[in-house]
Backbone bond lengths (Angstrom), bond angles and torsions (degrees), N, CA, C in turn:
res aa  C-N    CA-C-N  psi(-1)  N-CA   C-N-CA  omega(-1)  CA-C   N-CA-C  phi
1 X - - - 1.454 - - 1.527 111.18 -
2 X 1.328 115.49 -43.88 1.470 120.31 -179.91 1.522 110.99 -61.48
3 X 1.332 116.31 -38.67 1.458 120.72 178.89 1.522 110.86 -64.13
4 X 1.332 115.94 -41.70 1.460 120.54 179.02 1.525 110.66 -63.43
5 X 1.324 116.00 -40.25 1.466 120.93 179.56 1.520 110.39 -65.87
6 X 1.325 117.46 -43.65 1.462 121.12 177.70 1.523 111.00 -61.44
7 X 1.326 116.24 -41.11 1.467 120.70 179.13 1.527 110.37 -64.23
8 X 1.339 116.36 -43.03 1.467 120.87 178.62 1.519 110.38 -62.30
9 X 1.326 117.33 -43.37 1.467 120.79 179.54 1.521 109.91 -60.78
10 X 1.314 117.41 -45.29 1.465 120.52 179.61 1.534 111.52 -62.31
11 X 1.330 117.40 -39.77 1.466 120.76 177.79 1.530 110.60 -63.81
12 X 1.328 116.23 -41.15 1.467 119.95 -179.95 1.526 111.43 -69.69
13 X 1.323 117.29 -34.88 1.468 120.66 175.52 1.526 109.37 -62.31
14 X 1.317 116.37 -43.39 1.470 120.23 178.20 1.526 110.77 -61.28
15 X 1.336 116.91 -42.49 1.462 120.29 178.32 1.523 110.52 -61.16
16 X 1.325 116.52 -44.00 1.462 120.45 -179.43 1.520 110.57 -63.47
17 X 1.320 116.52 -42.48 1.461 120.28 179.80 1.528 112.23 -67.91
18 X 1.331 116.66 -22.65 1.470 120.85 176.53 1.523 111.86 -82.08
19 X 1.337 117.54 -7.81 1.454 119.49 175.36 1.512 116.14 117.57
20 X 1.316 117.55 -0.88 1.468 119.59 176.90 1.521 109.16 -65.65
21 X 1.318 117.02 146.29 1.460 120.41 175.46 1.527 109.16 -86.89
22 X 1.318 115.60 161.32 1.466 118.56 176.77 1.522 110.39 -64.63
23 X 1.318 117.85 -29.67 1.469 120.85 176.92 1.521 111.00 -64.05
24 X 1.324 116.35 -41.77 1.463 120.22 178.29 1.528 110.79 -65.73
25 X 1.332 115.96 -42.30 1.464 119.91 179.45 1.523 109.79 -65.22
26 X 1.329 116.51 -43.33 1.467 121.50 179.29 1.539 110.48 -60.25
27 X 1.336 117.38 -43.59 1.463 121.57 179.77 1.531 110.75 -63.96
28 X 1.319 116.10 -39.73 1.471 120.90 178.05 1.533 110.59 -61.79
29 X 1.325 116.33 -43.51 1.463 120.49 179.88 1.529 111.33 -67.90
30 X 1.323 116.42 -37.81 1.472 120.73 179.06 1.522 110.05 -64.11
31 X 1.334 116.57 -41.99 1.467 121.04 179.07 1.524 111.60 -63.76
32 X 1.332 116.34 -27.92 1.467 119.79 -179.76 1.528 111.79 -78.30
33 X 1.346 116.49 -4.96 1.458 120.37 176.63 1.520 114.91 96.70
34 X 1.311 116.92 8.60 1.459 120.36 -179.44 1.530 110.30 -73.88
35 X 1.317 116.58 144.97 1.464 122.42 -179.61 1.530 110.09 -73.73
36 X 1.338 117.14 148.49 1.471 120.96 -177.96 1.528 114.50 -55.51
37 X 1.335 118.05 -39.80 1.464 119.16 -179.89 1.531 111.54 -68.86
38 X 1.326 116.57 -34.37 1.467 120.38 176.58 1.528 110.38 -68.31
39 X 1.320 115.58 -38.65 1.469 120.55 178.18 1.522 109.97 -61.81
40 X 1.320 116.98 -45.29 1.469 120.88 -179.41 1.526 111.33 -60.54
41 X 1.322 117.06 -44.10 1.464 120.83 178.54 1.524 110.97 -62.61
42 X 1.314 115.83 -42.49 1.458 121.14 -179.13 1.528 110.93 -65.51
43 X 1.317 116.97 -43.40 1.468 121.54 179.29 1.531 109.94 -61.44
44 X 1.331 117.41 -40.05 1.470 120.71 177.67 1.530 110.93 -61.39
45 X 1.322 116.46 -42.48 1.465 120.38 179.34 1.519 111.20 -65.74
46 X 1.316 116.27 -40.57 1.469 120.79 178.02 1.528 109.04 -63.64
47 X 1.320 116.96 -45.29 1.463 121.58 -178.94 1.526 110.99 -60.64
48 X 1.321 117.72 -41.55 1.466 121.05 178.59 1.522 110.69 -59.81
49 X 1.325 116.94 -42.96 1.466 120.63 -179.29 1.529 111.48 -70.12
50 X 1.329 116.86 -38.22 1.465 120.63 178.44 1.530 109.91 -64.66
51 X 1.327 116.10 -44.69 1.464 119.83 178.89 1.527 111.40 -64.35
52 X 1.313 117.25 -40.99 1.463 120.94 178.02 1.528 110.45 -61.15
53 X 1.327 116.38 -41.68 1.463 120.63 178.78 1.524 110.58 -64.84
54 X 1.322 116.96 -40.94 1.462 121.06 -179.54 1.523 110.92 -66.07
55 X 1.325 117.07 -41.09 1.463 120.64 179.85 1.520 110.47 -65.71
56 X 1.312 116.68 -44.78 1.466 119.39 -177.60 1.529 112.17 -69.02
57 X 1.320 117.75 -28.47 1.471 120.69 178.30 1.522 111.43 -75.10
58 X 1.327 116.81 -40.80 1.460 119.84 -174.22 1.515 113.33 -85.69
59 X 1.326 116.35 -32.88 1.458 119.63 -177.40 1.523 109.94 -140.89
60 X 1.318 117.21 74.17 1.460 118.83 -175.04 1.527 113.50 -59.66
61 X 1.326 118.26 -32.52 1.455 119.55 -179.80 1.529 112.14 -72.73
62 X 1.334 116.97 -31.78 1.463 120.55 179.23 1.516 111.52 -82.99
63 X 1.318 118.33 -21.63 1.465 120.97 -179.28 1.525 110.32 -59.74
64 X 1.318 117.63 -34.40 1.450 120.69 -179.62 1.522 111.50 -65.57
65 X 1.330 117.18 -27.85 1.458 120.81 179.05 1.513 110.94 -69.15
66 X 1.312 117.80 -30.60 1.457 121.84 -175.16 1.508 112.62 -91.16
67 X 1.320 117.66 -27.10 1.465 120.37 -175.73 1.504 111.05 -126.02
């Protein structure tokens, strides 16, 4: 189950990096039958990874200070 969740998070991170909005991702998850509280947790995890990727791309030397 954990592996499936990690895979889903990575797929959603890729979608976000391709330009999808969080609203579009949220709607996609809702259509798949996921509960609203699960969607919120998942979106937070995706956002953390997207932000980490953005920080490491723009300021690789400062990224080490944060993580």
